[in-house]
C-alpha positions in Angstrom: 147.0 103.8 111.6 146.9 107.2 109.9 146.5 105.6 106.5 143.6 103.4 107.7 141.9 106.5 109.1 142.4 108.4 105.9 141.1 105.5 103.8 138.0 105.3 106.1 137.4 109.0 105.8 137.8 108.9 102.0 135.3 106.1 101.7 132.9 108.0 104.0 133.2 111.1 101.7 132.7 109.0 98.6 129.7 107.4 100.1 128.3 110.9 100.9 128.9 112.1 97.4 127.3 109.1 95.9 124.3 109.6 98.1 124.0 113.2 97.1 124.2 112.2 93.4 121.5 109.6 94.0 119.3 112.0 95.9 115.6 112.2 95.7 113.2 113.4 93.0 112.3 117.1 93.0 108.5 117.1 93.0 108.1 120.8 93.7 106.7 121.7 90.3 104.0 119.0 90.7 103.2 120.2 94.2 102.8 123.8 93.0 100.5 122.6 90.2 98.3 120.7 92.6 98.2 123.5 95.1 97.1 126.0 92.4 94.3 123.7 91.4 93.2 123.2 95.0 93.1 127.0 95.5 91.0 127.5 92.4 87.3 127.3 92.0 87.3 124.1 90.1 84.4 121.7 90.6 84.5 118.8 93.0 84.4 116.4 90.1 87.4 118.1 88.4 89.4 118.1 91.6 88.9 114.4 92.0 90.3 113.7 88.6 93.0 116.5 88.5 94.3 116.3 92.1 92.9 113.7 94.4 93.4 110.6 92.3 96.8 111.6 90.9 98.1 112.6 94.3 96.9 109.3 95.8 99.3 107.3 93.6 102.0 109.9 93.3 104.2 109.1 96.3 104.4 112.7 97.3 104.9 113.3 101.0 104.9 117.1 101.1 103.7 119.2 104.0 102.6 122.1 101.7 100.5 119.8 99.6 99.0 118.2 102.7 98.1 121.6 104.0 96.5 122.6 100.7 94.4 119.4 100.6 93.4 119.9 104.2 92.4 123.6 103.7 90.3 122.7 100.6 88.6 119.8 102.3 87.8 121.8 105.4 86.4 124.6 103.3 84.1 122.2 101.4 83.2 119.9 104.3 80.2 121.9 105.6 78.5 121.8 102.2 79.0 118.0 101.6 75.9 115.8 102.0 75.0 112.2 101.7 74.7 112.3 97.9 77.0 110.0 95.9 79.0 112.9 94.4 79.6 114.6 97.7 80.6 111.4 99.4 82.9 110.4 96.6 84.6 113.8 96.6 85.1 113.8 100.4 86.4 110.2 100.4 88.9 110.9 97.6 90.2 114.0 99.2 90.8 112.0 102.5 92.6 109.3 100.4 94.8 112.0 98.8 95.5 113.6 102.2 96.3 110.3 103.8 98.6 109.3 101.0 101.0 112.2 101.9 101.8 110.2 105.1 102.3 113.4 107.1 101.5 114.2 110.7 99.4 117.2 109.4 97.4 114.6 107.5 96.8 112.6 110.6 95.4 115.5 112.6 93.3 116.8 109.7 91.8 113.4 109.0 90.9 113.0 112.6 89.2 116.4 112.5 87.2 115.4 109.4 86.2 112.2 111.0 84.9 114.1 114.1 82.9 116.6 112.0 81.2 114.6 109.3 78.3 112.1 109.6 78.7 110.8 106.0 79.4 107.1 106.4 81.7 106.7 103.3 83.9 109.6 104.4 84.1 108.4 108.0 85.0 105.0 106.7 87.8 106.4 104.5 89.1 108.4 107.5 89.5 105.2 109.5 91.2 103.5 106.6 93.7 106.3 106.0 94.5 106.7 109.7 95.4 103.0 109.8 97.5 103.2 106.6 99.3 106.6 107.3 102.6 105.1 108.5 102.6 102.7 105.6 102.0 105.5 103.2 104.9 107.6 104.7 107.3 104.7 104.3 106.1 104.1 100.7 106.7 107.8 99.8 110.2 107.5 101.2 110.9 104.5 99.1 109.4 106.0 95.9 111.4 109.3 96.5 114.8 107.7 95.8 116.5 108.3 92.5 118.5 105.1 92.9 116.9 103.3 89.9 116.4 106.4 87.8 118.0 106.5 84.3 118.4 109.9 82.8 115.7 110.8 80.3 113.4 107.9 81.4 110.0 108.1 83.1 110.4 108.9 86.8 107.5 106.5 87.6 109.4 103.5 86.3 112.1 104.2 88.8 109.6 104.7 91.6 107.9 101.4 90.9 111.2 99.6 90.6 112.1 101.0 94.1 108.9 99.5 95.5 109.5 96.1 93.7 113.0 95.9 95.3 111.9 96.8 98.8 112.0 94.2 101.5 108.3 94.6 102.3 106.0 92.4 100.3 103.1 94.8 100.7 105.1 97.4 98.7 106.0 94.8 96.1 102.3 94.0 95.8 101.3 97.6 95.5 103.8 98.2 92.7 102.6 95.2 90.8 98.9 96.2 91.3 99.7 99.7 89.9 101.4 98.2 86.9 98.4 96.0 86.2 95.9 98.8 86.8 97.7 101.3 84.6 99.0 98.7 82.0 102.6 99.5 82.7 104.8 96.9 81.0 108.2 98.5 81.1 111.0 95.9 80.3 113.0 96.9 83.5 110.0 96.3 85.7 109.1 93.0 84.0 112.6 91.8 84.3 112.7 92.5 88.0 109.4 90.7 88.4 110.7 87.7 86.4 113.9 87.5 88.5 111.9 87.6 91.8 109.3 85.1 90.7 112.0 82.7 89.4 113.6 82.8 92.9 110.2 82.1 94.4 109.8 79.1 92.0 113.3 77.8 92.8 112.4 77.4 96.4 109.3 75.3 95.4 106.9 78.2 95.2 106.0 77.6 98.8 105.9 80.3 101.5 104.2 80.8 104.9 104.1 84.5 104.3 100.7 85.4 102.9 101.9 88.8 101.7 104.7 87.1 99.7 102.1 84.7 98.1 99.9 87.6 97.1 102.8 89.6 95.7 103.9 86.5 93.6 100.4 86.0 92.3 100.4 89.6 91.0 103.8 89.0 89.5 102.6 85.9 87.6 99.6 87.8 86.4 101.8 90.6 85.0 104.1 88.1 83.2 101.1 87.0 81.3 100.6 90.5 79.9 104.3 90.8 78.9 104.0 89.1 75.5 107.4 87.5 76.2 107.6 83.8 75.6 110.7 83.5 77.7 108.5 83.5 80.8 106.5 80.5 79.7 108.7 77.8 81.4 108.6 79.7 84.7 104.8 80.0 84.6 104.5 76.3 83.7 106.7 75.4 86.7 104.5 77.4 89.0 101.3 76.0 87.5 102.5 72.5 88.3 104.1 73.2 91.7 102.6 73.0 95.2 102.5 76.7 95.4 99.7 78.8 97.0 96.4 78.3 95.1 96.2 82.0 94.2 99.7 81.9 92.7 98.8 78.8 90.7 95.6 80.3 89.5 97.4 83.4 88.2 100.2 81.3 86.6 97.6 79.3 84.7 95.8 82.4 83.6 99.1 84.1 82.6 100.0 81.1 80.4 96.7 81.5 78.5 97.2 85.2 78.0 100.8 84.6 76.9 99.7 81.9 74.5 102.9 80.1 75.3 103.9 77.7 72.4 107.2 76.3 73.8 
């Protein structure tokens, strides 16, 4: 009995050590940089490009960053008007704030929503309040170093984390980011290929709309891969009874791939 207990304790300690080694990404330097920019006198246009948009896709769920975003937005809110530039700035700052997934973001966005009459900003507030819990979970998934390889790009590991999640909305989001930013890393493409093959092996049929959407994004990305090995898989999907969106993307991917097999 004692040996069994000791073995169990040893396994528990090993698991704890492995978890500590795996850990999460240290984003403190990024957070400090964003906060410094938010505290500066940079123009609204510069802040959209230098802070709001990068933060929105960063996967950073940091209270200090959320506070800095909130402080800057509240400072600027009285001067915003219905012009395109003002509305765009306000909306992107709300998007960045919401992407932190923090409770501070929730309360701040509610305050912005109550104080502004600008339709685009109010609409973005509603969207972000609806997505806040989803964003928080996404940040938790992206934070893990489980797929990180020393010396590689942190973002590849983050996207791979999302692709391997159980939630198809996160898989879809990762594939969308890959498509938008033209990220064709071999590890990501291999993961997409494996998952899409499993989908094809079950006939390409699913009652889960989110799964079909994710698989359509996967098929699209394989068309950009330049790798002929994905040709047979795309042909199988293009001839299957799969969802029309998946089939459409498979056909388009075959054309982009210029498959000659």
